[in-house]
N, C-alpha and C positions, 0 to 999 in steps of 0.2 A: 504494500500500500504506500502510495506517495502522498505526502501532506505538505502543502505550501502554506506557511504562516506569514501573513502580511501584518506588520506591526511597527510601531514607532520605537519599541523597546525590545529588540531581539535578545539583549543580554538577559532578560527575564526568563528566557527559555533555555539558554545554553547549558546550565548545570542540570536542569530537569530532564530534558530530552536526551541528554548524553549519559545519564546515570541509570543504574538499576535495570529494571525490566525494559524500559524504552531504549536504553543504550545497548543492551544485549540484542534486542529485536533488530536494531539497525545494523549491528555487527553481523547478524545472521542474514541480512538482506531481506528481512520480512517487512521492514518499515523504513521509510526514508523521509525524514523531516527536514525541509529546507526553509530557512528563515530569510525573509525579505524585508529590508528596512524601507518603509514607505518614504522616509525622508530622502532616500537616494534618488527619488523620482520627482523631486520638486524642481521647478525652473526658476526658483528665487535664490539669490546669492546667500541669503540667510537660512536656506532650507526650511522655510516657513510652511507649515502644514495646516495651520488652524487660523480661523478668523472669527470676528464677532458675528452673531447671527442677525440676519435681516429681521426687522420688526422688533428688535430689542430682546431683552432677556439676559439672564446671568450666564457666565461661562463662555467658552469658545467651542466652535464646531469645526470638525475636520473638513477641509476643502475638497471638492471633487477631483480636481486635476491630478494631484499626486496619487490618489487612490486609483483613478482610472488608469493612469500610466503604469502603476505597479501591477494591477490586475492584468493588463495587456502583456507585461513583461513575463509573467508566469503562464501565459496562454490560458487564462482562466475561462475564456469563452467555451472551451471544450471540456471543462471540468465542473464538478459539483462545487458550488460556492456557498459557504455558510458565514453568517455574521453574528458574532456573539452579542446579544442584545437582551435587555430585560423585557422588551416587548415581544420577544419570540416565544415559540412553543417550548414548553418545559422539556428538558432532556430527560427521557425515560428509556427503559430497556428496549422498547420497540424501536425508537429512533436510533439508539446505539447500534443495534443489530443491523438496521438498514444502512447506516453509514459505514459499518465495518465491511460491507460487501462492495464498497466503492473503491475502484483502483486509484483514482486521482481526486483528492479533496483539497480545496482551498479554504483556509480559515482567515477571515478578516477580523482584526481586532480594532475596535473603536477606542477612542480616548476622549478626554475632556467631557463635553456635554453630548457627544455622539458624532454622527457623520451627516454630511449634506444628503438630503433625501434623494437627490438625483443619482446618487451612487446606487441606491436600491432600485430606482426606476430604470436605470440604464443597463443593469445587469440582472441576470436570473439568480437572485440571492435568497436563500432561506435564512430567516432569523431564528436563532436558538438561544434559549435562556437556561441557566443552571439553577435558577431559583428566584423567588420573589424578593430580591434585595438588590442593592446597587453596589457595584464595585468601582474602584478608581479607573478601571479600564478593562478591556476585553481579554487581556493577557491571562490573568488567573483562570478565567472561565475556559479559555482555549486550552490551557494545560489540563484541566479536568476532562475536557472533551477528548483530547489526544490520548490521555491515559486510559480512559474507560473504553474507548473504541479499540485501542491497540490490544487490550486484553482479549478481545473477541477474535482476533486474527489467528487462524490455526498456526500452531507452532510457537507463538509468542510465550504462552505458558505451557509448561511441560505436559500437564494432565488436562486434556480438554474436557474429560468427564467431570473432573473436580471443579472446573469453572462453573458448571451448571448447578453444583451442589452448594455454591456459596450464597451468602445472604443476598436477597432480592432476586437473583437469577432463578432460584428454585421456586420463587413465589412466596417464600417465608424468610423471616430474618434468621440469622445464623444462631445455632445452638451454642451453649457455653463451651469453651475449650480449656483444657488443662495440660500441664506438662510437669516435669520433675521440679522439685521433690514431691513425693506422694503426700506429705504433710508439711505445711508451712505456717508457723505462728498460730497453731491450733486449728488451722483450716485444712481439711482433708479432701483429696480427690474422691468423687463418688465411686463407691465400690463397683458399680456395674461397669465402669470404664476399665477396671482392672481384672474383670472376670475372664477375659479372653473369648467370651461368647459374642461373636460378631453380630448376630441377629439381635440379641438383647441390646447391644450398644447402639445399633442402627435405630431401633425402635425408641430407645431412650433419647437419642439425639432428635428424632422426629417429634417426640412429645415436647421436649424443651423448646424446639424451634416454634412449634405451634403456640406454646404458652407465652414465649417472649413476644411473638408477633401479635397475639391477642392483647397483651398488656400495652405494647408500644405503638402498634400500627393496626388498630382494629379494622380499618378500611382494607388493608392488605389481607388480613385474616379472613374477612368475609368473602373477598374475591377468591381466595384459595379454596375455601370450603365450597363455594358455589360451583367451582370448576374442578373439583377433586374427583374426576373420573379415573378409574383404573387403580384405585388404592387396594391394597391387600386387605383381607379380613381383619388382621391385627391392626393395621393402620386405621381402618374405619372405626374400630373400637376406641382407639386413642383419640380420634377426632371427636367421637361422642363424649368421651370422658372430659376433654377440654371444653367442649361446648356447654357442659354443665356449669362451668365457671362463669359463663356469660350472664 
């Protein structure tokens, strides 16, 4: 997957996209992230990219020309373009999976008070938000998008089956996890996890995932129960048990 990031602050990405999972994915040739500084495409001697908005208002707005020129420089017309914006569709698992199937993705990062509307009008751009809050710029949101999309690319994470067992992907929040030592400051690891009985452990994990989801995300819990086709008899009993807590 090739990702072009258009930004005024490429340095915000350098340590992130070159480290850990994203760095290894690029070393393997599974992911290629190219950073383009929008400032390099200004035609102003001061590399000016922003201006006061017509009609008044606070803050500055990114001007269309540098952004148009940078989009053309990465041949964005033949690629999928997304703009990180609080006005966009909330990034969810469905959208993440959709984007992970794209070979060439362009991510435009706004800054200041946003971008000139003609950028959106002149290009086929989808606006995407990572939540109902405001950031200082689109860069942190773009990093979230890159990270979560990259995880879905085959080969980026070693165990593709394990990906779907993780929180949210499975439709439930993740069950509690424990490691050594078996007891720490009076707190012990649940005995079932030490039993060696894989089926008992799996069902315990399933029950805990249901319980945590019910407590913290009842909306997600309801959706899971409504679409819980194909559960085993033992799993159905656990669902009925947890439903009694509602």
